[in-house]
LUMLO-624662 format. One line per 5 residues: number of its first residue (from 1); for each residue x, y, z of C-alpha. Coordinates in steps of 0.02 Angstrom, whole numbers, plus 50000, padded with zeros to 5 digits. Layout:
BEGIN
NUM) X/Y/Z ~ ...
This chain:
BEGIN
1) 56099/52121/51683 ~ 55960/52224/51615 ~ 55809/52141/51589 ~ 55776/52198/51405 ~ 55905/52130/51346
6) 55870/51952/51435 ~ 55739/51884/51305 ~ 55822/51906/51170 ~ 55977/51809/51224 ~ 55880/51710/51282
11) 55784/51672/51110 ~ 55965/51675/51015 ~ 56048/51549/51114 ~ 55891/51439/51088 ~ 55900/51455/50878
16) 56084/51426/50922 ~ 56065/51256/51003 ~ 55935/51209/50870 ~ 56045/51247/50726 ~ 56207/51143/50817
21) 56079/51002/50851 ~ 56024/51008/50656 ~ 56205/51001/50603 ~ 56240/50843/50715 ~ 56092/50757/50669
26) 56053/50790/50476 ~ 55945/50626/50447 ~ 55823/50647/50598 ~ 55709/50778/50494 ~ 55694/50679/50334
31) 55662/50509/50417 ~ 55517/50588/50525 ~ 55450/50664/50371 ~ 55466/50502/50265 ~ 55337/50415/50401
36) 55176/50411/50304 ~ 55015/50370/50386 ~ 54947/50217/50289 ~ 54784/50261/50203 ~ 54601/50205/50276
41) 54519/50080/50172 ~ 54358/50011/50190 ~ 54355/49833/50182 ~ 54224/49696/50137 ~ 54208/49515/50136
46) 54168/49438/49984 ~ 53975/49357/49944 ~ 53978/49167/49887 ~ 53836/49158/49756 ~ 53702/49019/49822
51) 53598/49032/49689 ~ 53592/48977/49497 ~ 53651/49138/49383 ~ 53493/49224/49294 ~ 53529/49265/49105
56) 53463/49435/49073 ~ 53424/49485/48884 ~ 53302/49553/48757 ~ 53204/49546/48605 ~ 53067/49516/48489
61) 52931/49410/48469 ~ 52936/49342/48303 ~ 52828/49200/48199 ~ 52929/49040/48203 ~ 52856/49006/48039
66) 52786/49087/47873 ~ 52731/49035/47722 ~ 52643/49065/47555 ~ 52499/48978/47519 ~ 52507/48922/47326
71) 52372/48866/47198 ~ 52397/48693/47143 ~ 52315/48687/47004 ~ 52258/48824/46880 ~ 52049/48872/46892
76) 51951/49014/46951 ~ 51917/49038/47134 ~ 51739/49003/47188 ~ 51744/49047/47374 ~ 51842/49095/47518
81) 51800/49076/47707 ~ 51728/49207/47789 ~ 51894/49246/47888 ~ 52007/49244/47738 ~ 52055/49424/47786
86) 52220/49501/47851 ~ 52239/49473/48042 ~ 52098/49347/48064 ~ 52143/49183/48142 ~ 52111/49015/48074
91) 52145/48828/48139 ~ 52233/48681/48033 ~ 52120/48617/47938 ~ 51990/48732/47920 ~ 51931/48779/47717
96) 52021/48966/47673 ~ 51981/48948/47489 ~ 51856/48830/47356 ~ 51907/48843/47163 ~ 51780/48803/47043
101) 51804/48620/47027 ~ 51671/48593/46875 ~ 51824/48538/46765 ~ 51902/48412/46912 ~ 51740/48330/46940
106) 51718/48284/46741 ~ 51899/48215/46751 ~ 51867/48107/46907 ~ 51712/48039/46817 ~ 51804/48015/46662
111) 51933/47928/46754 ~ 51834/47819/46831 ~ 51734/47771/46689 ~ 51892/47704/46601 ~ 51949/47605/46758
116) 51783/47515/46761 ~ 51802/47469/46575 ~ 51986/47411/46613 ~ 51940/47288/46733 ~ 51817/47233/46610
121) 51952/47207/46482 ~ 52064/47128/46592 ~ 51929/47003/46660 ~ 51897/46957/46467 ~ 52082/46936/46439
126) 52104/46810/46588 ~ 51951/46721/46509 ~ 52030/46720/46354 ~ 52201/46672/46436 ~ 52116/46513/46528
131) 52020/46447/46391 ~ 52191/46454/46293 ~ 52315/46364/46406 ~ 52193/46237/46417 ~ 52150/46212/46230
136) 52336/46223/46198 ~ 52376/46069/46340 ~ 52239/45997/46240 ~ 52354/46005/46097 ~ 52203/46103/46003
141) 52285/46262/45970 ~ 52473/46327/45918 ~ 52606/46410/46035 ~ 52576/46554/45943 ~ 52404/46561/45985
146) 52420/46562/46166 ~ 52576/46694/46170 ~ 52428/46798/46095 ~ 52327/46773/46225 ~ 52459/46806/46354
151) 52494/46954/46269 ~ 52340/47060/46278 ~ 52327/46978/46462 ~ 52457/47089/46497 ~ 52417/47219/46392
156) 52246/47229/46499 ~ 52332/47222/46657 ~ 52460/47376/46601 ~ 52288/47472/46557 ~ 52210/47436/46722
161) 52368/47502/46828 ~ 52363/47654/46705 ~ 52196/47694/46727 ~ 52185/47679/46920 ~ 52348/47799/46908
166) 52243/47919/46810 ~ 52100/47901/46935 ~ 52199/47941/47083 ~ 52262/48086/46990 ~ 52104/48158/46950
171) 52034/48141/47134 ~ 52198/48224/47194 ~ 52164/48356/47080 ~ 51974/48373/47129 ~ 52050/48370/47314
176) 52156/48523/47270 ~ 52015/48620/47235 ~ 51975/48660/47419 ~ 52136/48731/47503 ~ 52136/48703/47692
181) 52257/48786/47824 ~ 52427/48687/47859 ~ 52442/48745/48017 ~ 52347/48858/48155 ~ 52385/49031/48110
186) 52342/49203/48044 ~ 52324/49277/47884 ~ 52457/49419/47853 ~ 52408/49469/47686 ~ 52262/49394/47546
191) 52325/49399/47385 ~ 52170/49351/47288 ~ 51965/49390/47274 ~ 51828/49261/47216 ~ 51792/49255/47028
196) 51989/49272/47000 ~ 52073/49156/46890 ~ 52226/49074/46962 ~ 52387/48990/46878 ~ 52450/48843/46970
201) 52591/48889/47085 ~ 52518/49066/47099 ~ 52513/49146/47277 ~ 52340/49164/47366 ~ 52405/49215/47541
206) 52542/49262/47658 ~ 52504/49144/47829 ~ 52601/49143/47991 ~ 52587/49000/48108 ~ 52534/49017/48282
211) 52595/48857/48359 ~ 52727/48943/48435 ~ 52851/49102/48425 ~ 53025/49136/48433 ~ 53118/49281/48509
216) 53302/49273/48481 ~ 53399/49326/48613 ~ 53572/49376/48599 ~ 53687/49313/48732 ~ 53878/49332/48782
221) 54009/49192/48755 ~ 54049/49195/48941 ~ 53865/49190/48996 ~ 53838/49056/48869 ~ 53946/48947/48984
226) 53835/48969/49131 ~ 53680/48898/49029 ~ 53749/48719/49031 ~ 53717/48716/48824 ~ 53811/48652/48715
231) 53883/48769/48593 ~ 53904/48661/48429 ~ 53888/48704/48238 ~ 53708/48632/48228 ~ 53667/48739/48385
236) 53509/48614/48420 ~ 53486/48607/48616 ~ 53450/48431/48687 ~ 53273/48443/48730 ~ 53318/48384/48911
241) 53454/48514/48932 ~ 53329/48655/48892 ~ 53322/48807/49003 ~ 53161/48895/49048 ~ 53150/49078/48997
246) 53037/49196/49075 ~ 52977/49328/48951 ~ 52876/49483/48998 ~ 52846/49635/48892 ~ 52716/49786/48903
251) 52587/49824/48768 ~ 52406/49940/48779 ~ 52444/49962/48966 ~ 52454/49768/48985 ~ 52578/49651/49062
256) 52629/49506/48966 ~ 52722/49380/49069 ~ 52744/49217/48971 ~ 52843/49050/48979 ~ 52970/48988/48849
261) 53107/48879/48824 ~ 53259/48904/48742 ~ 53284/48764/48607 ~ 53432/48813/48498 ~ 53582/48950/48477
266) 53650/49019/48311 ~ 53817/48968/48257 ~ 53896/49125/48206 ~ 53955/49229/48323 ~ 53919/49419/48291
271) 54080/49506/48268 ~ 54049/49670/48319 ~ 53955/49632/48489 ~ 54047/49456/48525 ~ 53871/49404/48561
276) 53799/49231/48522 ~ 53599/49227/48496 ~ 53496/49087/48584 ~ 53317/49048/48518 ~ 53188/49028/48630
281) 53019/48943/48591 ~ 52851/49017/48653 ~ 52722/48877/48649 ~ 52529/48975/48570 ~ 52354/48898/48564
286) 52226/48997/48485 ~ 52078/48931/48615 ~ 52202/48978/48770 ~ 52210/49153/48805 ~ 52354/49149/48930
291) 52482/49082/48788 ~ 52455/49227/48680 ~ 52570/49366/48656 ~ 52570/49493/48533 ~ 52688/49481/48385
296) 52822/49621/48383 ~ 52804/49644/48567 ~ 52981/49697/48628 ~ 53011/49590/48784 ~ 53141/49551/48920
301) 53204/49380/48939 ~ 53269/49283/49119 ~ 53367/49125/49077 ~ 53399/49021/49208 ~ 53564/48949/49224
306) 53672/48867/49310 ~ 53765/48898/49477 ~ 53959/48948/49447 ~ 54089/48879/49548 ~ 54193/48976/49680
311) 54092/49124/49616 ~ 54073/49292/49716 ~ 53962/49451/49728 ~ 54057/49626/49755 ~ 54029/49796/49739
316) 54094/49853/49569 ~ 54184/49978/49666 ~ 54313/49844/49739 ~ 54377/49802/49559 ~ 54556/49879/49561
321) 54675/49912/49406 ~ 54645/49804/49259 ~ 54483/49722/49328 ~ 54589/49644/49484 ~ 54527/49619/49673
326) 54626/49721/49802 ~ 54664/49580/49934 ~ 54721/49627/50113 ~ 54831/49507/50220 ~ 54852/49456/50386
331) 54974/49619/50387 ~ 54850/49742/50325 ~ 54957/49735/50167 ~ 54867/49758/50003 ~ 54894/49630/49864
336) 54808/49643/49681 ~ 54735/49475/49644 ~ 54687/49424/49471 ~ 54509/49373/49434 ~ 54382/49295/49313
341) 54238/49403/49285 ~ 54087/49304/49271 ~ 53960/49450/49255 ~ 53956/49661/49267 ~ 53786/49715/49356
346) 53721/49884/49394 ~ 53817/49892/49579 ~ 53879/49727/49574 ~ 54008/49592/49492 ~ 54007/49424/49497
351) 54206/49378/49495 ~ 54275/49175/49511 ~ 54425/49140/49583 ~ 54493/49000/49673 ~ 54596/49077/49809
356) 54445/49203/49864 ~ 54351/49123/50024 ~ 54214/49208/50112 ~ 54350/49249/50251 ~ 54443/49355/50128
361) 54466/49525/50156 ~ 54433/49643/50002 ~ 54467/49824/49977 ~ 54358/49964/49892 ~ 54458/50038/49765
366) 54489/50199/49773 ~ 54660/50236/49783 ~ 54753/50334/49650 ~ 54892/50219/49660 ~ 54917/50052/49701
371) 55071/49960/49765 ~ 55076/49778/49800 ~ 55135/49771/49975 ~ 55086/49926/50039 ~ 55008/49955/50222
376) 54836/50017/50249 ~ 54721/50055/50388 ~ 54579/49934/50371 ~ 54398/50004/50412 ~ 54267/49872/50426
381) 54126/49919/50282 ~ 53959/49963/50373 ~ 53841/49954/50235 ~ 53869/49841/50083
């Protein structure tokens, strides 16, 4: 046979043989095509949470108490303290304002004189009553005379009581001409000047208490559960259960770090954020610079919580659809496991699930389609 025709003939024969084999075995190609290589998925093991949770929040340093200092009597301003100016601090009991006290002193002297006279009148009425009683017993005076002496004695006692009250009132009026600071604080606004006449109840100054400040801290309901404090209508936290709060902020190139205490929660829930506001109290001492902090300072807060049970810290990329975990069994099959998310952090998530253990194998998410029971090829993570 001519060699030029041998090559094409062989090729045709091979083609015919292959076509015949395909006709006799129609499912072979489709079976081979259906065999898919399991996807390679990075596997990690969960890290148990071994320390109490630190709940983070932020807020602004605010005065816990403000009040309007008012005049309790009508008088003219005689004198104000040297530090009676906006922004200046004062201590409890410091004299801030003196009112003119001429009328008050005269009133006290008059009340004292009336009291002295009432005591004399009562002494005379007592002597008269003793004499009338003695004469009545000797049947030297009538019962009417005795009863008149008793009446005059009762009137003298009433007059003494009334003049005692008048003197106490006069002394109180005089005392109110000296206006003292009710607490350690700072003057937010002064409203009067020397020589000005003020009526009873007229505002004199706006004061801020400096015994302690407060910071309102929004916290999610989920995180509130890990503070081990009750959420009640009153919102007060029992003193023995009050968590410590670390406050930090920066102002004027200086970093401020202070210790506060969580004292109460506000009963209302913010309908927009679904958060509860917890209030931290920051003690202040005017003579201790280490306790001072600027009012209005924006601060970050870290609140020490409790150790949650069955809690694990995982990369956020380990979350599957609907915030589930992708758990790999011993046969390298993938299953979606529902979980409770305690907290979402920047790169990690803290979850709680009874069936998860430190030996569980968790698949890092990344598949577009996940089917329970699908085979995977696990790849151990080298860097968490």
